[in-house]
Every structure is written in C-alpha cells, then in structure tokens.
N, CA and C atoms as an extended XYZ file, in Angstrom:
252
Properties=species:S:1:pos:R:3:atomname:S:1:resname:S:1:resid:I:1 pbc="F F F"
N         9.941        2.250       -7.017 N   MET     1
C         9.377        2.488       -5.712 CA  MET     1
C         9.973        3.791       -5.173 C   MET     1
N         9.127        4.596       -4.560 N   ALA     2
C         9.563        5.881       -4.037 CA  ALA     2
C        10.459        5.693       -2.816 C   ALA     2
N        11.434        6.582       -2.686 N   ASP     3
C        12.324        6.546       -1.529 CA  ASP     3
C        11.968        7.721       -0.621 C   ASP     3
N        11.370        7.426        0.523 N   PHE     4
C        10.963        8.462        1.458 CA  PHE     4
C        11.933        8.575        2.621 C   PHE     4
N        13.160        8.144        2.460 N   SER     5
C        14.128        7.990        3.543 CA  SER     5
C        14.263        9.233        4.419 C   SER     5
N        13.311        9.383        5.298 N   GLY     6
C        13.394       10.421        6.308 CA  GLY     6
C        13.084       11.829        5.842 C   GLY     6
N        12.782       12.042        4.593 N   CYS     7
C        12.524       13.404        4.135 CA  CYS     7
C        11.026       13.676        4.112 C   CYS     7
N        10.676       14.916        4.225 N   TRP     8
C         9.286       15.334        4.110 CA  TRP     8
C         9.095       15.889        2.717 C   TRP     8
N         8.114       15.402        2.036 N   LEU     9
C         7.794       15.942        0.725 CA  LEU     9
C         6.873       17.134        0.920 C   LEU     9
N         6.878       18.038       -0.011 N   LYS    10
C         5.991       19.195        0.053 CA  LYS    10
C         5.041       19.125       -1.131 C   LYS    10
N         3.819       19.543       -0.920 N   HIS    11
C         2.882       19.666       -2.025 CA  HIS    11
C         2.139       20.982       -1.865 C   HIS    11
N         1.574       21.447       -2.942 N   LEU    12
C         0.830       22.699       -2.900 CA  LEU    12
C        -0.639       22.388       -2.682 C   LEU    12
N        -1.243       23.086       -1.710 N   ASP    13
C        -2.669       22.884       -1.494 CA  ASP    13
C        -3.456       23.757       -2.467 C   ASP    13
N        -4.751       23.833       -2.284 N   ASP    14
C        -5.621       24.547       -3.226 CA  ASP    14
C        -5.282       26.025       -3.368 C   ASP    14
N        -4.708       26.631       -2.348 N   VAL    15
C        -4.380       28.054       -2.436 CA  VAL    15
C        -2.906       28.287       -2.738 C   VAL    15
N        -2.176       27.228       -3.068 N   GLY    16
C        -0.784       27.371       -3.472 CA  GLY    16
C         0.210       27.399       -2.329 C   GLY    16
N        -0.219       27.068       -1.125 N   THR    17
C         0.666       27.045        0.030 CA  THR    17
C         1.302       25.665        0.153 C   THR    17
N         2.610       25.632        0.346 N   ALA    18
C         3.302       24.350        0.506 CA  ALA    18
C         3.008       23.793        1.894 C   ALA    18
N         2.663       22.525        1.955 N   SER    19
C         2.431       21.870        3.243 CA  SER    19
C         3.146       20.525        3.250 C   SER    19
N         3.617       20.083        4.423 N   PRO    20
C         4.366       18.823        4.485 CA  PRO    20
C         3.464       17.617        4.233 C   PRO    20
N         4.041       16.611        3.608 N   VAL    21
C         3.346       15.344        3.377 CA  VAL    21
C         4.181       14.256        4.038 C   VAL    21
N         3.561       13.503        4.914 N   LEU    22
C         4.282       12.439        5.609 CA  LEU    22
C         4.482       11.238        4.700 C   LEU    22
N         5.552       10.480        4.904 N   PRO    23
C         5.739        9.240        4.138 CA  PRO    23
C         4.665        8.237        4.537 C   PRO    23
N         4.460        7.198        3.734 N   PRO    24
C         3.452        6.198        4.087 CA  PRO    24
C         3.840        5.479        5.380 C   PRO    24
N         2.863        4.923        6.088 N   PRO    25
C         3.180        4.201        7.323 CA  PRO    25
C         4.006        2.961        7.026 C   PRO    25
N         4.797        2.526        7.985 N   LEU    26
C         5.604        1.316        7.801 CA  LEU    26
C         4.736        0.071        7.767 C   LEU    26
N         3.728        0.004        8.645 N   LEU    27
C         2.855       -1.163        8.745 CA  LEU    27
C         1.400       -0.711        8.711 C   LEU    27
N         0.557       -1.496        8.042 N   VAL    28
C        -0.867       -1.177        7.989 CA  VAL    28
C        -1.691       -2.411        8.367 C   VAL    28
N        -2.888       -2.176        8.861 N   THR    29
C        -3.792       -3.256        9.264 CA  THR    29
C        -4.437       -3.902        8.038 C   THR    29
N        -5.167       -4.986        8.262 N   ARG    30
C        -5.856       -5.681        7.166 CA  ARG    30
C        -6.839       -4.752        6.450 C   ARG    30
N        -7.706       -4.010        7.161 N   PRO    31
C        -8.620       -3.105        6.456 CA  PRO    31
C        -7.886       -2.000        5.689 C   PRO    31
N        -6.789       -1.494        6.259 N   GLU    32
C        -6.011       -0.467        5.557 CA  GLU    32
C        -5.364       -1.046        4.303 C   GLU    32
N        -4.835       -2.273        4.403 N   ALA    33
C        -4.235       -2.930        3.235 CA  ALA    33
C        -5.280       -3.126        2.148 C   ALA    33
N        -6.487       -3.517        2.553 N   ALA    34
C        -7.572       -3.703        1.587 CA  ALA    34
C        -7.890       -2.387        0.886 C   ALA    34
N        -7.957       -1.300        1.639 N   ARG    35
C        -8.252        0.009        1.046 CA  ARG    35
C        -7.138        0.437        0.097 C   ARG    35
N        -5.896        0.258        0.512 N   ILE    36
C        -4.749        0.669       -0.304 CA  ILE    36
C        -4.733       -0.072       -1.634 C   ILE    36
N        -5.046       -1.378       -1.610 N   LEU    37
C        -5.012       -2.187       -2.835 CA  LEU    37
C        -6.364       -2.244       -3.551 C   LEU    37
N        -7.366       -1.569       -3.009 N   SER    38
C        -8.723       -1.579       -3.588 CA  SER    38
C        -9.280       -2.996       -3.667 C   SER    38
N        -9.084       -3.757       -2.602 N   LEU    39
C        -9.573       -5.128       -2.505 CA  LEU    39
C       -10.410       -5.258       -1.235 C   LEU    39
N       -11.098       -6.375       -1.102 N   SER    40
C       -11.837       -6.644        0.135 CA  SER    40
C       -10.876       -7.200        1.188 C   SER    40
N       -11.278       -7.106        2.444 N   VAL    41
C       -10.481       -7.686        3.523 CA  VAL    41
C       -10.393       -9.197        3.327 C   VAL    41
N       -11.464       -9.801        2.855 N   ARG    42
C       -11.459      -11.248        2.602 CA  ARG    42
C       -10.402      -11.609        1.548 C   ARG    42
N       -10.287      -10.806        0.492 N   GLU    43
C        -9.273      -11.071       -0.542 CA  GLU    43
C        -7.863      -10.870        0.018 C   GLU    43
N        -7.682       -9.883        0.880 N   ILE    44
C        -6.387       -9.677        1.547 CA  ILE    44
C        -6.033      -10.923        2.358 C   ILE    44
N        -7.009      -11.467        3.084 N   ASP    45
C        -6.772      -12.686        3.870 CA  ASP    45
C        -6.400      -13.860        2.969 C   ASP    45
N        -7.078      -13.997        1.840 N   ARG    46
C        -6.760      -15.083        0.898 CA  ARG    46
C        -5.331      -14.946        0.366 C   ARG    46
N        -4.953      -13.722        0.001 N   LEU    47
C        -3.601      -13.489       -0.518 CA  LEU    47
C        -2.554      -13.788        0.552 C   LEU    47
N        -2.850      -13.445        1.797 N   ARG    48
C        -1.914      -13.719        2.901 CA  ARG    48
C        -1.792      -15.222        3.130 C   ARG    48
N        -2.917      -15.921        3.164 N   LEU    49
C        -2.885      -17.363        3.409 CA  LEU    49
C        -2.222      -18.131        2.269 C   LEU    49
N        -2.292      -17.594        1.044 N   SER    50
C        -1.655      -18.253       -0.102 CA  SER    50
C        -0.171      -17.902       -0.214 C   SER    50
N         0.307      -16.967        0.627 N   GLY    51
C         1.712      -16.574        0.590 CA  GLY    51
C         2.025      -15.484       -0.412 C   GLY    51
N         1.001      -14.935       -1.063 N   LYS    52
C         1.238      -13.871       -2.049 CA  LYS    52
C         1.434      -12.508       -1.392 C   LYS    52
N         0.921      -12.344       -0.179 N   LEU    53
C         1.148      -11.131        0.611 CA  LEU    53
C         1.727      -11.561        1.950 C   LEU    53
N         2.923      -11.105        2.245 N   LEU    54
C         3.558      -11.445        3.517 CA  LEU    54
C         3.151      -10.430        4.579 C   LEU    54
N         2.890      -10.923        5.772 N   ALA    55
C         2.462      -10.056        6.865 CA  ALA    55
C         3.327      -10.307        8.091 C   ALA    55
N         3.245       -9.384        9.029 N   LYS    56
C         3.914       -9.516       10.317 CA  LYS    56
C         2.830       -9.559       11.385 C   LYS    56
N         3.185      -10.064       12.536 N   ARG    57
C         2.215      -10.134       13.621 CA  ARG    57
C         2.775       -9.370       14.819 C   ARG    57
N         1.937       -8.523       15.395 N   HIS    58
C         2.279       -7.807       16.626 CA  HIS    58
C         1.153       -8.082       17.609 C   HIS    58
N         1.428       -8.936       18.588 N   GLY    59
C         0.354       -9.377       19.477 CA  GLY    59
C        -0.671      -10.143       18.650 C   GLY    59
N        -1.914       -9.733       18.718 N   GLY    60
C        -2.960      -10.379       17.932 CA  GLY    60
C        -3.207       -9.735       16.591 C   GLY    60
N        -2.485       -8.650       16.294 N   LYS    61
C        -2.720       -7.920       15.048 CA  LYS    61
C        -1.897       -8.479       13.902 C   LYS    61
N        -2.522       -8.569       12.736 N   VAL    62
C        -1.815       -8.899       11.501 CA  VAL    62
C        -1.541       -7.575       10.805 C   VAL    62
N        -0.270       -7.304       10.521 N   LEU    63
C         0.136       -6.036        9.913 CA  LEU    63
C         0.924       -6.296        8.638 C   LEU    63
N         0.679       -5.463        7.640 N   PHE    64
C         1.352       -5.591        6.357 CA  PHE    64
C         2.328       -4.437        6.169 C   PHE    64
N         3.596       -4.733        5.873 N   PRO    65
C         4.526       -3.656        5.534 CA  PRO    65
C         4.050       -2.958        4.255 C   PRO    65
N         4.063       -1.643        4.266 N   PHE    66
C         3.620       -0.876        3.102 CA  PHE    66
C         4.404       -1.284        1.861 C   PHE    66
N         5.697       -1.550        2.022 N   ALA    67
C         6.542       -1.945        0.887 CA  ALA    67
C         6.058       -3.253        0.260 C   ALA    67
N         5.525       -4.171        1.072 N   VAL    68
C         4.993       -5.438        0.549 CA  VAL    68
C         3.782       -5.161       -0.335 C   VAL    68
N         2.931       -4.234        0.095 N   LEU    69
C         1.755       -3.883       -0.702 CA  LEU    69
C         2.167       -3.241       -2.022 C   LEU    69
N         3.172       -2.371       -1.976 N   GLU    70
C         3.670       -1.751       -3.210 CA  GLU    70
C         4.216       -2.802       -4.166 C   GLU    70
N         5.021       -3.730       -3.643 N   ARG    71
C         5.592       -4.779       -4.503 CA  ARG    71
C         4.501       -5.646       -5.113 C   ARG    71
N         3.482       -5.982       -4.320 N   TYR    72
C         2.390       -6.797       -4.847 CA  TYR    72
C         1.684       -6.056       -5.986 C   TYR    72
N         1.371       -4.791       -5.778 N   ALA    73
C         0.689       -4.006       -6.814 CA  ALA    73
C         1.544       -3.920       -8.080 C   ALA    73
N         2.849       -3.726       -7.907 N   GLU    74
C         3.740       -3.632       -9.066 CA  GLU    74
C         3.875       -4.967       -9.787 C   GLU    74
N         3.642       -6.078       -9.089 N   SER    75
C         3.789       -7.399       -9.706 CA  SER    75
C         2.587       -7.791      -10.558 C   SER    75
N         1.481       -7.092      -10.396 N   LEU    76
C         0.282       -7.438      -11.159 CA  LEU    76
C         0.476       -7.102      -12.633 C   LEU    76
N        -0.093       -7.915      -13.530 N   PRO    77
C         0.056       -7.630      -14.961 CA  PRO    77
C        -0.750       -6.391      -15.354 C   PRO    77
N        -0.271       -5.713      -16.371 N   TRP    78
C        -0.989       -4.574      -16.923 CA  TRP    78
C        -2.201       -5.077      -17.685 C   TRP    78
N        -3.295       -4.368      -17.591 N   GLU    79
C        -4.491       -4.686      -18.350 CA  GLU    79
C        -4.323       -4.061      -19.727 C   GLU    79
N        -4.465       -4.879      -20.752 N   VAL    80
C        -4.280       -4.388      -22.118 CA  VAL    80
C        -5.596       -4.546      -22.857 C   VAL    80
N        -6.089       -3.456      -23.400 N   ASP    81
C        -7.323       -3.495      -24.179 CA  ASP    81
C        -6.960       -3.816      -25.619 C   ASP    81
N        -7.325       -5.008      -26.070 N   LEU    82
C        -6.968       -5.441      -27.422 CA  LEU    82
C        -7.945       -4.937      -28.471 C   LEU    82
N        -9.037       -4.331      -28.043 N   GLN    83
C        -9.996       -3.778      -29.004 CA  GLN    83
C        -9.588       -2.356      -29.355 C   GLN    83
N        -9.407       -2.114      -30.634 N   ILE    84
C        -9.010       -0.763      -31.073 CA  ILE    84
C       -10.081       -0.177      -31.950 C   ILE    84
C-alpha cells in the first residue's frame, strides 16, 4: 500500500511539466467507492452489509475509508488463465 504521509507526489503532464498530485481522499461516498472498485453501488451495499467492506457514518452519509477499499481490492484472488 502506498504511503502518502503528507507529501505531494509529482507527475509529468503531456508537455513534461511537473504538477502536484494530491493523495487519495480519506473517506469516499458509496458511488465513489463503487467507481474506485469498478462495482455497482448495489454491490458496494451488499459488501458493506455482509461485513466485507467496513464503513463509517457521518450524519446520514455512509463513507468508506480509502484504505479499506485498497485492502479489499488487495484481498481479492488473482485471476489465472489456465488455458495456454
């Protein structure tokens, strides 16, 4: 997992100019979590209700820590193509 501890990363744009890149957000909404994991919002809700994705609540909003999404993605098995 990447460590973004307060530093700004730099990347080169199309013309070779370095520009700052912000670290990922600490918390994301259900639709953002779905986009990040390439899943539907309904599947995100199922994973949350089954305890496979832990979320936090702020008022009426359900928010997912970005680190939780990274851990979930890393926990998935690799797809192996057995046909050669």
